[in-house]
C-alpha positions, 0 to 999 in steps of 0.5 A: 499500499502506497503512503497518503496522498498529500493534498495541496488543495487543502492550502490553496484551492487556487492552485491548479497544477503541480508536479507529482510521482506516480506512486501506484497504478491499479484497475481502480485509479492512478495514485501520485504522492502529491496532487491539486485534484480534489477528491470526490466528498462531502457533497462536492464532486471529484476535479477532472483534468489531465496527468501530462509526461514529459514525453507527451502522453496525456491522461485524461481525468474522468473523475477524483476518488478516495481509496477505501482507506479515506487517505490515498486519492485515486485519480480516474483515468477515461477510457483508452488513456495512455498508461502510466507506470510506478515512477512516471513524473507527471504534471497534474492539471486540473480543468480550473473552469470547472473547479471555480464554479465547484469552489463558488457554489459550495462557498454558496451553500455555506452562505445559504445555511447560515440564513437557514439555521437548523441542521443539515442533513446532506448537500451536493455541489456539480459544476452547474448547480447545488442543493443543500437538504434541511431537517426541517418539519415545517417549512416557510422558506421562500424563494425569492426572499432566500434569493435576495438575502443569499445575493446581500450576503454575497454583495457583502464581500466578506472574506473567506478563511481557513482556520485549523483546530484540534479534535479537542477543541472541535469535542468543546464546541459541538455546535460547529458542526451543522451537518447530521452525521458528519465527523472528522477523519479519524486519527487526523491531527487537526480539523480544517475549519472554514470560517466566514466571519459573522456568517459561519463557521464549521468544519469542511475538508472543501474547496472555496473562494476566498472572498463572498464577492467572487461567487457571483450572482446566484438564484434559489430555483427549487425549494422540495419537501423530500419527507416529512422533516426534509427540505431541499434548496436547490440553487444556481448562477442568475 
């Protein structure tokens, strides 16, 4: 088994490429010593992009996912991609336009969650739209009102900061965890916190923009009742 993949996106979501070495190749994907590709998790889609070698091979990536141990990242090649071998040096390059849309939408869901202060039961973020589910038995949510409130938070241009705290600090602040059933990875020494001052602060491993103004105008397109205690809110770019 290869070592943990170094996640360059954790420290810099704007880094769109890096150099890496192939450390394992299997039917499930290509493992690298480090990567800028976000692996599908927390509702956010995995990155697509390319692995490029000095001799001209280009491996198109169809997806990026975690291995079963949740410490190694698998780069899933598209069908008929050229083969790579352990030891190959590659340039990892993400589809930046797609990633940036995911960053904007993910940050938008943090703002939306701040407007509906009840537990979150799930979310999904694709390049074209995002949705968040709330534990909300009775709902008076209104699409137009939420859209106006959301865009006011976006227009405030509030910085989006990344902090780190210890598991012990998180245990002392249980209200930081908004998502039902969510827990930090086992064995981690620090927990990544997304902090939008005065708006939202919670553990999150996703990629985000640096300022809410970068999200751009958004619209709440749908509010659905998914079950007796579940309301789904869908957002998209205006």
